[in-house]
N, C-alpha and C positions, 0 to 999 in steps of 0.2 A: 404296596411298598412301605417299608418301615419308616417311622418318624422318630426323630431324636427330640426328646422333650427335656427342657432344662427348668428346674425349680430353683429359684435364687432368692435369698433372704438378705436384706441389707440392714446393717446397723450404722451407727454414726461413724465408726472407723474400721469396720470389718464387713466382710461379705462371705457367705457360705452358699454352696449350691450342690445339687444332686442331679445327675444326668441319667436318663433311662431311654430305652428303645421300645417303641410301641408298635406292635403289629395288629392285625385285625382281631386277634384273640388273646394277646398277652402283653405284659409290661415287664421288662427286665431291667434291673438296675445295672448301669455301666460303671458308675463311680461317684465318689463324693469329693468335694473340693472346698478349700478354705483359703482366704486371703485377707490381709489387713493393711491398713494405711501405714506407709513409712513416714518417718519424721520429716523428710524432705518433700513430701507430696502434699499439695494443698487440698485435694479432694479425692474422692474414691475412684475417679476414672482410670488412672494408671493401674490401680490395684485390680479393678475389674478387667482391664485389658490383659493383665497377667493371668487372671483366672481363665479367661476365654481362650488363651493360648493352649491351656491344658485341656479344656473342654472340647474344642474343635467346632465343627458346624452344628447349628441348632435349627430345628424346624418350628418348634413351638416353645414359647417361654411363659411361665407363670411366676409371679414374684410376690414377696411379702414385705410390707413396710414395717419399720421398727415398731414393736408393740407399745413402747412407751409414748408414741405419738398419737395413740388411738384412745378415744373415750368410748365407753361401752355401757350398755344397759340391757337387762333382760326384761322384755315387755310382754304383757298379755293383752291382746287386742281382739275386739269382737268381730273379726273378719276371717274369712278363709280364702277368699279370692286373691290371687297374686296381685292383680292391678289395684285392688283396694288397699292391700298392705303397702304397696309402693307409695300410695298417696298419704297413708296415715302414719307410717313409721317416722318420717322426719318431724312431724308435728308432735308426736308422742315423745320422741327423744328430746326435743327442744326444751321441754319442761325440766329436764334434768341437766341441762348444760348452762354454763355461765355466759353463753353468747348465742347468737342466732344460728339456727341450722343452715341458713343460707351462706354463712361464712366458710362452710366446708362442704364435704361430700359425705352423705350418709349411705351406708350399706347395711344389709341385714341378711340373715339366713334363718328360715323357719325350722324350729326343732320339733314341734309337736302340735297336733290339732286335736282339740277335744270339743265335740259339738260344733257350735258356731264360732268358737274362739281359736286363736292361734298363739303359740308361744314362740317368740322370735328373739334372737340376739341382735341388737342394733348397735352399730359402731359408727363413730364420727372421726374424720380426719380433716385437718385444715387444708384448704386448697393449695396454699404455698408449700406445705410439706409433701403433698401428693405430686405437685408439679416438679418439685426438686427430685423426688424419687424417679419419676418418669424421665426427666432430663438426664439424670446420672446414667440410667440404663441405656437411654437412646444415644448417648455419646459414644457408646461402644457397640452400637448396632443392634441392641435388644429392644424389642417392643412387646412387652408382656400382654397376653390376651386378657389377663385379669390381674388385679392387685388385691391381696387379701391379708389376713392376719394369720400367721402360721399356727399360733396356739389353738385356734378354733378348728384346725384340721387334725390335730393330734388324736382325738378320739377315734378317728377312722382307722388308725393302725391297730386297734385292739379288737379282740373278739367281742361278741355280743355281750352286753352287760348282764350281770348275774343278779343276786338278791341284795347287793350292798352298793353303797356309793364308792366312788373312786377319786383319789386325789393324784392327778398326774403331775409329776415334777420332771421337767426336761432340763437337764444340765448341759447347756451349750458351752462353747469355748469362751464366749464373751457376753453371755446373758443367760438367765434362767427363766423358764415359763412355767406357770402354775395354773392348772385347769381343774376345776371341781365339777365332777359328773355325779348326778344323782343316781338312784338305783335304776332308773329307766334309761340312763345313758345321755341325759340332757345336760349340756354345759350350763351350769348355774352362773358361773363367773370365771374370769381368768385374770391373771396378773403377770406382769413382766418385770423382772429385776434386772436393770441395765448393768452390764459389766460382770454379771454373775458367772460362775462356773469354776470348776476345779483347776483350770489352767491359768487363772489370773496370776500376775507376777507378784511375788513377794508374799511371805507368810502372813504379814500383818494385813495386807489387802485381802488375802484369802479369808482370814478370820472375819474381817468386816463384811465381806460379801456373804459369807455363810450366815452371819448374824442377820443380814438383811433378808436372806431367804427364809430363815426361821421366823422372822417377824411376819413376812408375807404369808407363810403357811398358817401361822397362828390366826391371822386375820381371816384367811379363807375358811378355816375350820369353824369360825364363829358364825357361819351362815345358819340361819334358823331352819332351813330346809333339812339340815342334817341331824336335828334333835332326836329323831325317832329311828335312825338307821345307822348301821355300822359302816365304817369307812376303812378302805385299804389303800395303802400307799403304793403307787406304781412309779418306779424309778426309771427314767429314760436319760440317755445321754452318756457322757464320760463316766467311767467307773470311779467312784471314790467311796470305798468301803467304810472308812472311818466316819465320814459325814453322813452316809446313809444310815449307819447304825445309830448315830446321834439323833437323827430325825425320828427313827422308829422308836427309840427309847423315850425321847421327850414327849412324844404325842401318843405313845402306847398304841401304835398302829401296826397291823400286819403289813409286811412289805413284800413286793414281788418285782422282778425285773420286767421291764416293758418288752424287751426282745423276746422273752419266753411266751408272750401273748400274741405275737405277730404270726399270722399264718404264712408259711413259706410259699403257698400257692399265690398269695396276693402280690408279693414283691420278691420274686426269685432273684438271687444274686446279692441280697442284703446280708450283712453280718452284724454281730453285736457291736463291733467297732463303729459301724455306720449310724448307731443310735445317737451319736453326737449331733447328727443332722436330721433328727427325728421330724422336725418341722418341715424340712424340705422333702423328706420321704413321704410324709402325709400329703403334701401338695401334689407330688407326683402321682400318688394313689388316686387322687381325684380325677386324673386323666385316664384311669384304667378302662379298657373297653368293656369290662363286665362289672367291676367293683366300684366304678366311678360314683362320686357323690357331689352334691352342690356345695360350692365354697362361697363365702361372703366375697363380694366383689365391689371395689371402689371405682372401677372404671365405668362411670355413668355420666350422663349429661355431656358436658363439654369434654370430659375425659374418656368418652366411650372409645372402645377399641375399633380402629379403622384400618388396621393393617391387613395382614394376609386374610384371605377368604375364610369364611366360617369353618370352624373345626367340625369335621364329619364324625368325630368320635361318638356323639350321642346317636347319630344316625347309622352307625356301623351295622348293628344287628338288623334294623329294617332293610338296609341296602343289601346285606347278605341274603336275607330272606327273599327280597325282590329279585336278586340275581338268580337265586336257586329256582324260584318260580318261573322266571324267564327261560332258564335252561330246560326245566321240565316241560314247559310249553313248546319250546323249539324241538325237544326230543319227541314229544307226542306228535307234533306235526310231521316231523321227519319219518317217524315210524308209520304214520298213516299214509304218507305219500309213497313210502317204500312198499307197503302192502298193496296199495292201488296199482302201482307200476307192476308189481308181481302178478296181480290178477290180470292186468292188461297183457303181459307177456304170455301168460297161459292161454288167454283167449286167442291171441294172435297165432300161437303155436298150433292150437286146434284148428283154426281157420286154414292155416297153411297145410296142415296134415289132411284136412278134408278135401281140399282142392288139388292136392298133389296128383291123384290118379288121373285127373283131366288136364291140369295145366302144368304138371311137373313141379319142381321145387321153385317156389316163388315166395317173396316176403308177403306178409299179410296185407300191407298197404297196396300191393299190386294185384291182389286176388280179384277184387270187385271189378276194376277196369278190364282185366284180362277176361273175366267171365262174360262181361257184356260184349266184348269184341268176339269171343268165341261163339256166343249165342247168336249174334247177328250173322256171323259167317255160316253157322250151321243152318240157320233159317233160310239164308240165301241159297245154299246148296240144296236144301230140301225142296224149296220152291222151284229151283231149276230142274230138279229131277221129278217134279210133278207133285210135290207135297202140297198140303193145304196152305193157302195164303189168302190175302185180300183180293187178288186178281188171278186171272187164268194163268196156268203154268205154261212154260215154253212148249211142252208137249201138246197141251190143249190148243195152243195157238197154231202150231204146225198142222194139227188135224183140221182146224177150221180153215186154214189157207188151202189145204189139200182139197177139202170139200168144195171150196169156192172156185177152184180152177177146173173148169170143165174142159176135157180134151178137145172139144169141138170149137172152143173159143179162139184157138190159134194164138195162145199165149206162151211165150218162152221166158222163164225167169233166169236172169243172170245172177242176181244177188238178193238175199233176204237177210236183213239185220234185225236183231231183236234186243231190246233193253227194257228198263222199267217203264218208260213212257209209251212204248208200243212197238210197231214194226214198220220197216221201210222196205219197199219192193222196187227192184230195178229190172227191166227186161224189154222185150220187143213183142209187138202185137201185129196181126195181119192188117189191122185197120183201126181207125179211130173208134169205130163201133165196137170192136173187141175190147178196147180200153174201157169204154162205157159199160159193157156187159160185166167186165171184171169188177168195176166199182160197185155195181148193183149186187153182184153175187157176194162180194165181201161184206156189204152192208147187212146182208141177211144172216150173217153169222152172229150168234149170241155172245161170243167172246170179244167182238171188235166193235169199235164205235168211231165216229168222226172220220169216215173214209174220205180221203182227198187225193186227187191226182195233181201232183205238184208240177209235172212237166209232161208234155206229149208233143213230139215233133217227128218229122219225117226222118227215117233212118237212112244210113248210108247204103243199106241194102235196098235193092229195088222192091217197092211195094210194101215195105215194113215201116212201123211206127215205133220209135223209142219212147219209153214212158218211165216216169217215177211216181210212185204212190206211197201213201202212209196211212196208218190206222192206229188209233189209240186203243188201249185195253179197257174193257168195261170192269167196273168193280163188281165182285161177286155178291149176291144177296145171301145174307146169313139166315138160315131157317131157324125159327124159334123151336125149342124143344117142347 
């Protein structure tokens, strides 16, 4: 889901902003906005409210405090670790301040590291000024995730440094910012001229402001680090050809337009007219998903940002990679499962095809139970018909009973039943002695065991005895091969 990001810069009686839309892989400028304090208004809150009416909804805010409220110093410190720098920078900066560092908030941004040392730009702002800045924005519902100095973000708009130093001059509507970059692209210093810019009211005021800018440029160019390198002038902001030519002629500097050095890929949607808001554009660029960079941040300690959850911008690429890996893993598992199910279907199809001649068309899951039932039934039929089994077959039993029944015994059988447990006989005999002879004869048969006469009583027929007898089947002895 796209995020709307607002970069806003506050002056004493004016505010300017730039709005962009950020997706997972791009940052597109939507528009730039300017507002100023009216004579009837006591503070900037009504002016900001008017600005936000044009801006609309905002997801993330970054802001810049007025540069004239900030003290700065370029420091070289014998540390590389971030935590060590956080502890050392306030004490190192305090030596160059007329008051204690505890009276304000110190922020810094590292520019370069050589060996065990770090080159950092350290800045100081009073607590009261920072609180007033946050209160003004908070009154209209804005809670910036960071508060910075816009001049320090300007170098990020340009291409990589070449073989010469650069003097950036941003001509805003109500102030001018001057940033000196050495040949390696490190900001050696910056200055802010309040009220500067070609849109100031009155020709006399404009000349005075231009003179202030010229003095600041002259002071900046006196930096000793520029003694051995050439310098080019990069003009940003509102176009003023006459003043630009005056600058180039007075200081004998080659001049280029800042907009010509901005890559369209970094901030699509921007135009030369938007360079009046170069500071805001640079702050927006710090939130780019690919070209983002570290900004100096005064929101520390008691002023730390506690609003909306942490920005996922820095984690966007790792999250995308993690999601891609997760999708690849899920795809791999899905393909593996599909291949296994396919092999299982082929095996089931072969099982069904192999069993079809015997069982007919059946699902593979029913083949094994059906085979077991069919085998049991076939074995039972085979045994009934005299096939080999663990006991004598019905035919063998009938033969044994036939051998046991001697015609001279006087035995008449009415019923003979046969099951797995044995046989049962029901009939009549001439006498009790005949019943006893039958029992003895049955006992002599190798197929029968446990001969019992369960009942013997006088029959309704004169001189006859009704009887019931049973016999178990002997287990066959298996001969070893």
